Each structure stands twice: as C-alpha cells, then as structure tokens.
N, C-alpha and C positions, 0 to 999 in steps of 0.2 A: 618305263612309262612309268605314271603313278601307281604302284601297283595295290594288293592289298595290304602287304608289311607297311608300305609308305603312309595309306588311310589308317591303319590301326593306330601308327605311332603317333601319326595329329590327332586321331580321336582319344587315345590316350589324356599326349598333351594338352591337348582342350579341354579335360576332364576333369586333368590336376589342378589346372588353369583358374575355370571353375570355382571347384572346389575351396580355392586359395582365394579369391577374392569373394568371393560370399563370406567368408570367415572376416576376413580384414573389413567389410561393410561389419559385421554382429559387430566386432569388436567395437569400432567408430561408434555405433549406433549409440552401445551400451556407455561410454563414456560418455555421447551425448547423454542422455538421460538422467545423468549423475546431479548434471549442472542445475541452476536457477532459471528457467526461462529458455523459449525457444533458442536466443541470440546466444547465449549461452550455451547451452546446446550446440548447434552451428560453430559456434568456436572452437568450442573443447573438442568436436567430431573431425576439424578441419587440421588440427595441431596433432593429432593423433595419427592421421594417416602421412602429415609429415614427416613425424617422429617416427614410422613406420619406414617410409620411404629413406630415412638418414640410417637406418640400421645394417648392419654388414651384410653382405650379401657373398655367397661360398658358392663359388660353381665350377664345374672341370672345364676348359678347354680344350684344344682340339690334340692337343701333344699328350694331353690324359695328367697334366697338371692342374693341382687344385689350387683356384684362385680366390681370394676375399678382397672383396673391395667394400667400402662405407662411401656412400653419396660423393663419388667424385665429381668435384668441377675443374679439376686441371687435367686434362685428359689429352693423351697425341695418340693419333692415330699413323700409322705407318707403312700404308697403300691407301689412295684414292678414294677405291670402292669402302673401305672399313672406313673413313671419315664421314663418308656417306649416308653409312647406315648407321654410323651412334648419333649423326644429328637426326636421319629417322624416326628414331626412338626419344628423339626427344633430349638430345646430351646435346653441350657445347665443348669447343677445340680450344686449346690453346697454341697446339702446334698438330701438322701432315707433311706426308710427304708430298711433293714436289709435283707429282701427279693427281695429287686433288686438286692443283689450279692448273694445271695445263688442259684439261679438258673440262670443256663444258657442263657436260654430261653428269657430273658428280655435285656441279650447284652448292658449292659450299655459303653457310650463310653467315658463320657463326664469326664476331668481327675481327680483327686481328690476329688473325692467326699465324705463327711463324713456320717457317719452311724448312724442314730438317732433314734436307736431301732424297733424293730419288730411292723410291723404295726398295733399289738394289742395292743401294752403295748410303745406307743411312746414318749420317754424323749424330754417332752416340752422344759426342762430347752438348751436341746439339740440344738435343733430347733431355737431358739431367741437366742442363741448365734453365730449363722450361718447370723447375721445380712440380714436374707432374705425380697428380696422384693417382694416376692410369695410364698405362702402355697396352694400346694393343697392336700387334704386330703380326704377320702370316709365318705360319710354318710352311706354305708353299715355295715348291723351288721351279728353276726355268723363265722363261718372259722372256718381254722386249730387251732388257738388260741384262740378261744373262742369270746364273744362277742366284735365287737369295740366300742371306746367310744371317740372317735376322734371330733366328734360332740362337746363334751366338752369343748372343746378344744380354739371353737369360741372368744370368751370372753376376755378370755386371749392376745390372738393374735389383738382382736382387740385392746385391750387396748395399745398395745404395737406399733398399728399404722401399722402393718401388715396385706398383703389383702389375706385374704384364701377364697379358695374355695372347694364347697364339691361338689365330682360327685361318683353316686353309678353305678359302670357297670356290669351288666348279660350277656347282649347277645348285638350279632356285630351290631344292633342300637343303643345300651346307647356310644358302640367304637366310633362310626361314630361322633353320636351328640359332644363328648367330644372335639374328633380330632380334629373339626369343629370351636369348640374354642380358641383352642390352637394355629389351623393355622390363624386364625385372628389376636388371641396377636401376634403371629408372623412374621406377615404378611408373608408366605411361603403358599400359595397357590397348587403352584406348586408339598409340598411332601402330601396336601390332593387330590391332584389327584391320586397321584406317591399310598399311603399308605390307602386311603378312597375309592375316588372312582373306583377307577381301583378292590381295592379287592369287592368290591360289587357288582360288574360287573363279577367277575367271578363266586362269590356265587351263585349268579342271575342264571351263566349257569350251575353251576351243579344241581341246583333244577330241572332248565328247564330240563335237561339230565336226570334226575334222575324218574321224572314226566312221561317221555314218554319210558323208558328202563324197566319200574319195575312193578311190582304188589305192593300192599301193605302188609306190613310186620309188627310184633308184636315184640316186647323187652323188656328184661330186663336191665335198665342201674343199677348200682352196683356201689360206690366207697367202695374200702376196706383199712384199717390199722390198725397195730399190735394191737387194740383192738376189733376188730367187723368191723363190714361191715353193711354199709346200703344203701337203693334203694332212687331215684331220680327220680323225674316227670321231665314232658316238661317245667317246668317252669327254671331248672337249665340249664346252659350255655349247655351241652352235649344234654341234652334234650331238648332245643330248636331247637340245630342242627337237631335233629331226627325226629322231629317233622313238620321241612321246610322239610324235605324229602320222607315225606310220610309215614313215621314210629308210630305205633302206641302203645304209650308206656305203658305196664300194669299197670304199677302203679298210672296212671292217673285215672283208673276207679278203679281199688284194694287199696283203700286209706290206708289200714290196714297193708298193707307192709312198710308202712314207721314208722311206731308205735313199729309192731313186726315182724321184718323179720325173717321169718322160712324157709329154706330149701324146705321142706314139702309142703310150698305156692308155689314156684318156681315148684316146680316138679307138683304138680296140676296144672298151667296156661301153661304149656310147651311153650314158648317162641320162635320164631322163630328164634333171636338173644339173646347172653348174652354179654351184654360190659362190660368192668370193667374195673374202673381206678385206678390203688394204690396213696393211699395217703401217704403223711411225708417223710421225709427224705430216708429212706429205704425202698423203692420199690417192694425189694424181700421178706424182711420180713412180708410187706402188704401180698403180694402171697401170699406165705407160711401159712398165719393163712388165709385166703378162701381154701388155698389148703385143712389145718387140719383139717375146717368144713367141707366142700366136702367132705373127702375120710372117716366122722361118718356114711355118711348115702349112701349106695351102688345103690341105685334110679337115683340118680345125675347123674349116666354117662349113666343112658337111656333116661335122655333126648336128644332130638333129636336134640339141637344146640350144645350139649355137640358132640354126636355120630357122626353128619354132620359138624365139624370145624366151627361150629358158635358160639363157645363160645371163645369172642376177648378180650385180655387186650390193652385198648388205652394209646398214649401217652400221660404223667400227661401234657407236655409240650404244647399240642395242644388241651388240652382236662377237663385240671384241671385250669391250671393257663392260663389269657386269652392270646389269641394267639398273639393278635392284629394284625399287617400287613400280620401273617400268618392265619388269618381266614379262610380264602377261601379254605386251604390248611389243617384245620382241616374239612371243608365241603367236600371236595376231597377224606377223605380218608375216610371219612365214608360211603358214595358211591361207593367207590369202596370196600369195605367191603362188601357191602348191594346187589351189582353186583357179585359181585364172590360168596356169598354164595349163589344165587340163582341160579344162575349158575352151581353150584355144586349139585343144590337141585334136 
C-alpha cells in the first residue's frame, strides 16, 4: 500500500520541486525587472523560462545510467505506455512501438508518428533512421511478446550519439517516477500536477474509503488468453492494486498455482472474488477458452464467487496495459466491485 516510506518520498520530492519552481520564478522576475516597461519585462521573463527549458537536463534512469537530454524534439518511445506518458508530459513523438497504435488506451496524438516494431522486437534501424534526439526504452522483460531485449540496443544508440533512457513500470509509483522525469525535461510541471499528483490523491482517497467501508476479502486474479490461463500475484500491476485495497491474494500464499494452475485448486480455495483479465487481440476468444475449461468441471459453478456474482472480468485497458493518467479509475473500479460484492453477500 501507500506506506509511510512512499509518502515520505513523495513529500520530499514535492518539496524539492516547489523550491526549484520558486527559484525559477524568481530568476524570470529578475530578468523582467531589468527591462524597460511592463511589456518588455513580460517578454524577457518568457524568454528566460524558454531558455531554462532548453537547458540540458541530467537524470538517472531505472538501469542506473546517467542520461542527459537537451530540449528533445524528435523522440521515439519503444513501449506504448511510455509513448502515452511522454505525451502526458507535454512532449511529442516522431516514432513509437506498434502497441502504441494497437490499443486505444494509449490515444497517441502526435502527428505522423512512425512505427518502429513491436516492443518485444524493436527495429533498431527504423529507430535510428528517424534521427531521434531522445529514445525511451524499457528495461523490463517478459510480456505477451516474450522477453524484451531493448537493453541490448544501448551500445548501438550510444555509438550513434543518441541519448537513451530505460524505465521499468509495473505499479503506479513507477509511472509517477517516470512522469516526474518527463515533466522535468519538458518543463511542464502543470502536467505533472494534472496527470500525476491529482491521480495520486484520487488513489489515496479510494484506498482510504475502502479501508473504512469493508472487511478483508480473498481473491484470485487470473489472466486468460487463447492458449491457457495463469494466476497473478500481488507483484503484478492489478495484483498490487488489489493489495493496496486490502484484498488477500490467495496466489501469494499458494505459489503452486503459478506453475500448476488447476481448477481443482481454485475450487478448494473458494476465493471471495475471482477477477479475470483477458489477454491478446481477441478478448472474446480468451474468455471462451476459460469458459471451456470451467465447463469441464461442474464444481466450478459451486464456487461462492460464481454463485454470488463475484466472478468479474476486468477491462484490459485499465488492468493489463498501463492506465497512466487513468490509474485512479482502475483503483476506483476495483473498489466498486469489492463494495458491490460485499453488499450483495
């Protein structure tokens, strides 16, 4: 959950940000006062702000690399959610991985964005051909396309003189950290407030409301696709949200479910809730696969979650792909299902 350590980090980060903004504002005001007349002061103040935004910015990415960028205008994002986050920070794109366009959740708005391949199989030549001044990549592995290997591209991009930063985003705090870096680069602290801090506040409210309104529940969280079904623990994105909301994920205590999923095990555990996230391009086919599995075992229908309407399919846009600025909506949706289920119990 959002523990005291998390809140402390956020508080310190916010304090440092406020100090930096105050210094920037003071500097622009001093420049304006040196001019002749109000209009001259406003012009020079605006110029000072633009000059500050164009200055080189150095940060440490999630792989521990020190990265320096200077007002990047030709940006390539090699994961759809990263592309969306860059735009949420006020940036524009010249290239993005295919998944940025496949899923409506990412809603890419930059014009004439070139595709550079699936995030698990990026076309490095296509990236370099766009002559980017900043490339955003993932250092995470796994996913629907198999193990990603974007970290292997660092040497080639460095040799080409192209700044590259690596991020790994699983939970909301990861997204918030990446958005902070992006907004520092673009100089759009207003967008960090809108798409980061306000989302954080809504999440904390949902967690607070849930802790006051409910008793602890147990749940099983699953993803299903055309070839099978697997169970997720609290270390997953959706699992982390359930844990924040006070739900006991049965897979955390029954690790055998991860490697040897069986309906018999689920029936024995009899969770209060069963949440299912369909994967792949055909969600209906994914759900048909699970329905075919459950139909083979009549005992499935005896589960309390099935009988009492707590067997719930979750929207992949909110629980499989990174919801970014809609992360609070994901929490609120889960909280709504939990409260509704408890009221009907």
